[in-house]
C-alpha positions in Angstrom: 43.8 45.9 24.1 41.0 45.9 21.3 38.7 43.0 21.8 37.8 41.2 18.5 34.2 40.4 17.8 33.0 36.9 18.3 31.9 35.3 15.0 29.1 32.7 15.3 30.4 29.4 14.1 28.0 28.0 11.5 27.4 24.3 11.4 29.2 22.9 8.2 26.9 22.1 5.3 27.0 18.4 4.3 24.8 16.1 2.3 23.0 14.7 5.4 22.0 18.2 6.5 20.9 19.0 3.0 18.7 16.0 2.8 17.3 16.3 6.4 16.3 19.9 5.6 14.7 18.9 2.4 12.6 16.2 4.1 11.4 18.7 6.7 10.5 21.3 4.0 8.6 18.7 2.1 6.7 17.6 5.3 5.8 21.1 6.1 5.1 22.6 2.7 4.7 19.7 0.3 6.8 18.2 -2.3 5.5 20.7 -4.9 7.1 23.5 -2.8 10.5 21.9 -2.9 13.1 23.7 -5.0 16.8 24.1 -4.7 16.4 27.8 -4.2 13.7 27.4 -1.4 16.0 24.7 0.2 18.9 27.1 0.1 16.8 29.8 2.0 15.8 27.3 4.6 19.6 26.5 5.2 20.5 30.2 4.9 23.0 29.5 2.1 23.4 30.5 -1.5 21.8 28.0 -4.0 25.3 27.0 -5.3 26.2 25.7 -1.9 23.4 23.0 -2.2 24.8 21.8 -5.6 28.1 21.0 -4.0 26.2 18.1 -2.2 23.5 17.1 -4.6 24.0 17.6 -8.4 20.3 18.5 -9.2 16.8 18.0 -7.9 16.5 14.4 -9.1 19.6 13.5 -7.0 18.0 15.4 -4.1 14.7 13.4 -4.4 16.8 10.2 -4.6 18.5 11.1 -1.4 15.3 12.0 0.3 13.7 8.7 -0.7 16.9 7.1 0.9 16.2 9.0 4.1 12.7 7.5 4.2 14.0 4.0 3.5 16.4 4.5 6.5 13.4 5.0 8.7 12.0 1.6 7.9 12.6 -1.1 10.5 15.3 -3.6 9.6 14.6 -6.9 8.0 14.0 -9.9 10.3 15.8 -12.8 8.8 14.3 -15.8 10.6 12.1 -18.9 9.7 8.9 -17.0 10.8 8.9 -15.2 7.3 5.2 -14.2 7.7 5.7 -12.1 10.8 8.9 -10.6 9.4 7.3 -9.6 6.2 4.2 -8.1 7.9 6.4 -6.2 10.4 8.5 -4.6 7.8 5.6 -3.7 5.5 3.7 -2.0 8.3 7.0 -0.3 9.4 7.2 1.1 5.8 3.6 2.3 6.0 4.3 4.1 9.2 7.2 5.9 7.6 5.1 7.0 4.6 2.3 8.2 6.9 4.9 10.4 8.7 5.9 11.8 5.3 2.8 12.0 3.0 4.9 13.3 0.1 7.1 10.1 0.0 4.7 8.0 -2.1 4.9 10.5 -4.9 8.6 10.7 -4.6 9.0 6.9 -4.6 6.7 6.4 -7.6 8.6 9.2 -9.6 12.0 7.5 -9.3 13.2 5.9 -12.5 16.5 4.6 -11.0 17.3 2.8 -7.8 19.9 3.9 -5.3 22.1 1.6 -3.3 19.8 2.1 -0.3 16.7 1.2 -2.3 18.5 -1.9 -3.8 19.6 -2.9 -0.3 16.0 -2.6 1.0 14.7 -4.7 -1.9 17.5 -7.3 -1.4 16.8 -7.6 2.3 13.0 -8.0 1.6 13.5 -10.8 -0.8 15.9 -12.4 1.7 13.0 -12.7 4.3 11.2 -15.0 2.0 14.3 -17.0 1.0 15.4 -17.5 4.6 11.7 -18.6 5.4 12.3 -21.4 2.9 10.6 -20.0 -0.1 11.8 -21.1 -3.5 13.3 -18.4 -5.8 10.3 -19.0 -8.1 7.6 -18.4 -5.4 9.6 -15.5 -4.0 9.6 -13.8 -7.5 5.8 -14.1 -7.8 5.3 -13.0 -4.2 7.2 -9.8 -4.9 5.1 -9.1 -7.8 2.0 -9.6 -5.8 3.0 -7.3 -3.1 4.0 -4.6 -5.6 4.1 -1.1 -3.9 2.8 -2.6 -0.7 6.4 -3.5 0.2 6.9 0.3 0.4 3.8 0.8 2.6 1.3 2.1 0.1 -1.1 1.0 -2.5 -3.6 2.7 -4.8 -6.9 3.1 -2.9 -10.1 2.2 -4.7 -12.4 4.4 -2.6 -10.4 7.5 -2.0 -11.6 8.7 1.5 -9.8 12.1 1.6 -10.8 13.0 -2.1 -14.4 12.1 -1.3 -14.7 14.4 1.7 -13.1 17.3 -0.2 -15.2 17.1 -3.2 -18.6 17.0 -1.3 -17.8 18.9 1.8 -19.4 22.2 0.5 -22.1 20.7 -1.7 -25.7 21.4 -0.5 -27.6 18.3 0.8 -30.2 18.6 -2.0 -27.3 18.4 -4.6 -25.7 15.5 -2.9 -29.1 13.6 -2.8 -29.4 14.2 -6.5 -25.9 12.9 -7.2 -26.6 9.7 -5.2 -29.9 9.3 -7.1 -28.0 9.7 -10.3 -25.4 7.1 -9.1 -28.0 4.7 -8.1 -29.3 4.6 -11.7 -25.9 4.6 -13.5 -23.6 2.7 -11.3 -25.8 0.9 -8.6 -23.0 -1.6 -7.7 -20.4 1.0 -6.9 -22.8 3.0 -4.9 -23.9 0.1 -2.9 -20.3 -0.8 -1.9 -19.3 2.9 -1.4 -22.4 3.6 0.9 -21.6 0.4 3.0 -18.2 2.0 3.8 -19.7 5.0 5.3 -19.4 5.1 9.1 -21.1 7.3 11.6 -19.6 10.7 12.3 -18.9 9.8 15.8 -16.9 6.6 15.1 -13.1 6.3 15.5 -12.7 6.0 11.7 -15.2 8.6 10.7 -16.9 8.7 7.4 -15.2 6.7 4.6 -13.0 3.6 4.6 -10.5 2.8 7.5 -7.5 3.0 5.2 -5.2 1.2 7.8 -7.6 -1.7 8.2 -8.0 -2.1 4.4 -4.3 -2.1 4.0 -3.7 -4.7 6.6 -6.7 -6.8 5.3 -5.2 -7.1 1.8 -1.7 -7.6 3.2 -3.0 -10.6 5.4 -4.8 -12.1 2.4 -1.6 -12.0 0.4 0.5 -13.4 3.1 -2.1 -16.3 3.8 -2.0 -17.0 0.1 1.9 -17.1 0.0 1.8 -19.4 3.0 -0.6 -21.8 1.4 1.5 -22.0 -1.8 4.6 -22.4 0.1 3.1 -25.3 2.1 2.2 -27.0 -1.3 5.7 -26.5 -2.6 4.0 -24.5 -5.5 6.0 -24.0 -8.6 4.9 -21.9 -11.7 4.3 -23.4 -15.0 7.2 -21.4 -16.5 9.6 -22.6 -13.9 8.6 -26.2 -14.5 9.0 -25.7 -18.3 12.5 -24.2 -17.7 13.5 -27.3 -15.6 12.6 -29.5 -18.6 
């Protein structure tokens, strides 16, 4: 009796597998390296197989953002709104630190998926359950901005600064500092104050995590003060007549 060859059973391709592979690829090679063809190669399928699960690259990026949102801890709906908001913001930050490309993907999205809208709805709900008025919640969300996703634009870019001066001779760096001291003395004073010893835990430059939490706590303290004062915006008072 002739024995038939055993054919390896391939795991069926589905949307979740496509998105998971895209996230891994972006983690390893960067978002710039992501393409439908490259993703198909990673999954050992023809490109047309990918299009059965995501219509185009924009839909692929939407789905990848949804994966990141799914890694953020759930909203804590309890009266301790301050701890709930802080915990979720820092969970979002940890998700973005695991996936450095995610910030760019989030900023590039022009539409909002159901997962993103649910995240925003839950986030707003933490303030409302905490007793905030709709008016104060509205302004709090504006103040938080991208911080609700775990990132914000850094004023003193630590990484960029290192890369731009790493190979510059000391005498040239000294000349640059001298020029800065004459042209922009206030910027230089603050920037130099942020430089730490090479042996410190943080290293040279700003401690990005500390700066992020510092600003977040300032915002939360401000929200708490306004909430305790039953603050209402002038526009809301006008609308009430």
